[in-house]
C-alpha positions as CSV (number, residue, x, y, z in Angstrom):
1,X,11.6,33.4,-6.2
2,X,12.3,33.7,-2.5
3,X,15.8,32.4,-3.1
4,X,16.3,34.8,-5.9
5,X,15.0,37.7,-3.8
6,X,17.3,36.8,-0.9
7,X,20.4,36.2,-2.9
8,X,20.1,39.1,-5.3
9,X,20.1,42.8,-4.5
10,X,16.9,43.5,-6.5
11,X,14.1,45.3,-4.9
12,X,10.7,43.7,-4.3
13,X,9.3,45.7,-7.2
14,X,12.0,44.4,-9.5
15,X,11.4,40.8,-8.4
16,X,7.6,41.3,-8.9
17,X,8.2,42.6,-12.5
18,X,10.7,39.8,-13.3
19,X,8.5,36.9,-12.2
20,X,5.1,38.5,-12.9
21,X,3.5,37.9,-9.4
22,X,1.9,40.1,-6.9
23,X,4.0,41.9,-4.2
24,X,1.7,40.5,-1.5
25,X,2.3,36.9,-2.7
26,X,6.1,37.3,-2.4
27,X,5.6,38.8,1.1
28,X,3.4,35.9,2.2
29,X,5.9,33.3,0.8
30,X,8.8,35.1,2.5
31,X,7.1,35.1,5.9
32,X,6.1,31.5,5.5
33,X,9.7,30.6,4.6
34,X,11.0,32.5,7.6
35,X,8.5,30.8,9.9
36,X,8.6,27.2,8.8
37,X,11.4,26.8,6.2
38,X,11.1,25.2,2.8
39,X,8.4,22.8,3.9
40,X,5.9,25.7,4.2
41,X,6.4,26.5,0.5
42,X,5.4,23.0,-0.7
43,X,1.9,22.5,-2.0
44,X,-0.6,21.7,0.8
45,X,-4.1,20.1,0.4
46,X,-6.8,22.7,0.3
47,X,-10.2,22.6,2.0
48,X,-11.7,20.2,4.6
49,X,-11.0,16.5,4.2
50,X,-13.8,14.5,2.8
51,X,-15.9,12.4,5.3
52,X,-16.7,9.9,2.6
53,X,-14.1,7.1,2.6
54,X,-14.8,5.7,-0.8
55,X,-17.2,6.3,-3.7
56,X,-19.8,3.6,-4.4
57,X,-17.7,2.3,-7.3
58,X,-14.5,2.2,-5.2
59,X,-16.5,0.4,-2.4
60,X,-17.7,-2.2,-4.9
61,X,-14.2,-2.7,-6.3
62,X,-12.8,-3.2,-2.8
63,X,-15.6,-5.6,-1.9
64,X,-14.9,-7.6,-5.1
65,X,-11.2,-7.4,-4.5
66,X,-11.5,-8.6,-0.9
67,X,-13.8,-11.4,-2.0
68,X,-11.2,-12.4,-4.7
69,X,-8.4,-12.3,-2.1
70,X,-10.6,-14.4,0.3
71,X,-11.2,-16.9,-2.5
72,X,-7.5,-17.0,-3.3
73,X,-6.6,-17.7,0.4
74,X,-9.2,-20.4,0.6
75,X,-7.8,-22.0,-2.6
76,X,-4.3,-21.9,-1.1
77,X,-5.5,-23.6,2.1
78,X,-7.3,-26.3,0.2
79,X,-4.3,-26.9,-2.0
80,X,-2.1,-27.2,1.1
81,X,-4.5,-29.7,2.7
82,X,-4.6,-31.7,-0.5
83,X,-0.8,-31.8,-0.6
84,X,-0.6,-32.8,3.1
85,X,-3.1,-35.6,2.5
86,X,-1.3,-36.9,-0.6
87,X,2.0,-36.9,1.4
88,X,0.5,-38.9,4.2
89,X,-1.0,-41.4,1.8
90,X,2.4,-41.8,0.0
91,X,4.1,-42.3,3.4
92,X,1.6,-44.9,4.4
93,X,2.0,-46.8,1.1
94,X,5.8,-46.7,1.4
95,X,5.7,-48.0,5.0
96,X,3.3,-50.8,4.0
97,X,5.6,-51.9,1.2
98,X,8.7,-51.8,3.5
99,X,7.4,-53.2,6.7
100,X,4.2,-55.0,5.8
101,X,0.9,-54.7,7.5
102,X,1.0,-53.6,11.2
103,X,-1.0,-56.7,12.4
104,X,-0.4,-60.1,11.0
105,X,-3.4,-61.3,9.1
106,X,-5.2,-64.3,10.7
107,X,-5.7,-67.1,8.4
108,X,-9.1,-68.7,8.5
109,X,-9.2,-72.2,10.0
């Protein structure tokens, strides 16, 4: 509407009749546009921000989600430890088969 009002030679009354809004609203929008540009005309949040971070249901979901994430991380760590242990075991087996025991066995007399 502000663009229309500024680009056409219609009076304020004609613009009000065309778009079915109040004259005062167009004046407010026009002054906001002059002061801050197009960003001033975009919707802004109304009222005071809430002090409550999350509702009880959201808090429970976050707690369950964080517990689930924690369990997933623990499982990933354990899987990595298991993989490393199996790898070390396989290397030890292979070295024994290639090089034999590290100390020669003593034969009983």
